[in-house]
C-alpha positions as CSV (number, residue, x, y, z in Angstrom):
1,M,0.0,0.0,0.0
2,M,1.4,3.4,-1.0
3,A,2.0,5.9,1.8
4,P,-0.1,9.1,1.5
5,L,1.4,12.2,0.0
6,R,2.1,14.6,2.8
7,R,1.6,18.3,2.4
8,P,2.4,19.7,5.9
9,G,1.7,23.3,4.9
10,W,-1.8,22.3,3.6
11,E,-2.4,20.2,6.7
12,R,-1.6,23.1,9.0
13,L,-3.7,25.5,7.0
14,N,-6.7,23.1,7.0
15,K,-6.4,22.5,10.8
16,S,-6.3,26.3,11.4
17,L,-9.4,26.7,9.2
18,V,-11.2,23.9,11.0
19,E,-10.4,25.4,14.4
20,R,-11.6,28.8,13.3
21,R,-14.9,27.5,11.9
22,R,-15.5,25.4,15.0
23,K,-14.9,28.5,17.2
24,D,-17.3,30.5,15.0
25,A,-19.9,27.8,15.6
26,N,-19.4,28.0,19.4
27,R,-17.7,24.6,19.5
28,E,-14.4,23.5,21.1
29,K,-11.6,24.0,18.6
30,S,-10.7,20.3,18.6
31,P,-13.4,17.8,17.5
32,S,-14.1,14.8,19.7
33,L,-16.0,12.7,17.1
34,G,-15.2,12.0,13.4
35,V,-16.9,10.1,10.6
36,I,-14.8,8.2,8.1
37,D,-16.0,7.2,4.6
38,S,-14.7,6.7,1.1
39,Q,-15.8,7.1,-2.5
40,S,-14.4,5.5,-5.7
41,V,-14.3,7.7,-8.7
42,K,-13.5,7.2,-12.3
43,C,-10.4,9.1,-13.5
44,S,-7.9,9.4,-16.3
45,E,-4.5,7.8,-16.4
46,W,-2.9,11.1,-15.4
47,G,-2.1,11.8,-11.8
48,V,0.3,11.0,-9.0
49,V,-1.8,8.3,-7.4
50,P,-2.1,5.0,-9.3
51,K,-5.5,3.7,-10.5
52,G,-7.1,0.5,-9.5
53,F,-10.4,-1.4,-10.0
54,D,-13.0,-1.3,-7.2
55,G,-14.8,-4.6,-7.7
56,N,-17.7,-3.6,-5.4
57,K,-18.6,-0.4,-7.2
58,K,-17.3,-1.5,-10.6
59,V,-15.2,1.6,-10.9
60,N,-11.7,1.8,-12.5
61,G,-10.0,4.8,-10.8
62,R,-9.1,6.2,-7.5
63,K,-10.7,6.2,-4.0
64,R,-10.8,9.2,-1.8
65,H,-11.0,8.6,1.9
66,I,-12.1,11.4,4.2
67,V,-12.7,12.0,7.9
68,V,-15.1,14.8,8.8
69,D,-16.2,16.3,12.2
70,T,-19.8,16.7,13.3
71,L,-20.0,20.0,11.4
72,G,-19.1,18.3,8.2
73,L,-15.6,20.0,8.2
74,V,-13.0,17.9,6.4
75,L,-10.2,16.9,8.8
76,V,-8.2,14.5,6.6
77,V,-8.3,13.5,2.9
78,V,-6.2,10.6,1.5
79,V,-6.4,9.5,-2.1
80,H,-5.3,6.0,-3.2
81,A,-6.0,3.4,-5.9
82,A,-9.6,2.2,-5.9
83,N,-8.7,-1.5,-5.6
84,Q,-7.6,-1.0,-1.9
85,H,-10.2,-2.2,0.5
86,D,-11.6,0.4,2.9
87,S,-10.4,-1.3,6.1
88,P,-6.7,-1.5,5.4
89,A,-6.6,1.9,3.6
90,A,-8.3,3.4,6.7
91,R,-5.1,2.8,8.7
92,L,-3.4,5.4,6.5
93,V,-6.3,7.8,6.9
94,L,-6.6,7.5,10.6
95,T,-2.8,7.7,11.1
96,A,-2.9,11.0,9.2
97,L,-5.8,12.1,11.4
98,A,-3.8,11.3,14.6
99,R,-0.8,13.2,13.2
100,Q,-3.0,16.3,13.0
101,G,-3.0,16.6,16.8
102,Y,-6.8,17.0,17.5
103,D,-6.4,16.5,21.2
104,R,-10.1,15.9,22.0
105,M,-10.6,13.3,19.2
106,S,-11.8,10.1,20.8
107,K,-14.3,8.3,18.6
108,I,-14.6,7.6,14.8
109,L,-17.9,6.5,13.3
110,A,-17.7,4.2,10.3
111,D,-20.0,2.0,8.1
112,S,-19.8,-1.8,7.9
113,A,-16.9,-1.6,5.3
114,Y,-14.6,-1.1,8.3
115,G,-14.4,-4.2,10.5
116,K,-13.6,-5.3,14.1
117,E,-9.9,-5.9,13.3
118,L,-9.5,-2.3,12.3
119,A,-11.4,-1.2,15.4
120,R,-8.9,-3.2,17.6
121,W,-5.9,-1.7,15.7
122,V,-7.3,1.9,16.0
123,K,-7.8,1.4,19.8
124,T,-4.3,0.0,20.4
125,S,-2.3,2.1,17.9
126,L,-4.1,5.5,18.0
127,G,-6.2,5.4,21.2
128,Y,-9.5,6.1,19.4
129,I,-12.7,4.1,19.5
130,L,-13.8,3.1,16.1
131,E,-17.6,2.4,16.2
132,V,-19.1,0.6,13.2
133,V,-22.6,2.0,12.8
134,K,-25.2,0.2,10.7
135,V,-27.1,2.8,8.7
136,S,-30.2,0.6,9.0
137,E,-30.2,1.1,12.8
138,L,-30.8,4.8,12.2
139,G,-34.2,4.0,10.7
140,G,-33.2,5.3,7.3
141,F,-31.4,8.5,6.3
142,Q,-33.3,11.6,7.2
143,P,-31.6,14.9,6.1
144,G,-31.2,17.2,9.1
145,R,-29.5,20.5,9.9
146,R,-26.1,19.0,10.1
147,C,-26.3,16.2,7.5
148,G,-23.3,16.4,5.2
149,G,-19.6,15.7,5.4
150,A,-19.1,12.0,4.7
151,H,-22.7,12.0,3.4
152,A,-21.4,14.3,0.7
153,L,-19.5,11.3,-0.8
154,E,-22.4,10.3,-3.1
155,G,-23.0,6.6,-2.9
156,G,-21.2,6.4,0.5
157,T,-22.5,6.2,4.0
158,N,-25.4,8.5,4.6
159,F,-24.8,9.6,8.2
160,C,-27.1,12.3,9.6
161,L,-24.8,13.7,12.3
162,D,-27.6,15.3,14.4
163,E,-28.9,11.7,15.0
164,L,-25.5,10.2,15.6
165,V,-24.2,12.9,17.9
166,S,-27.3,12.8,20.1
167,A,-26.9,9.0,20.3
168,A,-23.2,9.2,21.1
């Protein structure tokens, strides 16, 4: 698996913008809860990241993995070949998140593509709790005031953060 391309300047800028936006929303500057998801997208041969075929979604291209907070603000983005399964690729994404230094981060919500083995690794390696949430348990997706973020990855997990945060 290829290591993610690091852009420390962009990472610092994004973290600063996240903290400012959270402050404007009367929230703590560091989020305590994140949501991880991915989307496979078709693409051309050009680019730094190699392509791959995602057999589940029948897409030849790249996969973008994101972690967002409860406001839908993007905390981390990692792009990799689409043939990498979500669970192993999530290690890169969550390691990048830990490197950002959000000191209150304690729980990551994920869909069923991320398994128990990843949850154990996340707990022992990063100190976060990875909670696999079945979307069906939410009683279906109902858009709310803060739906977005990972939900913006069309075809991905449709988390309504108002419901998940009140349940957490």
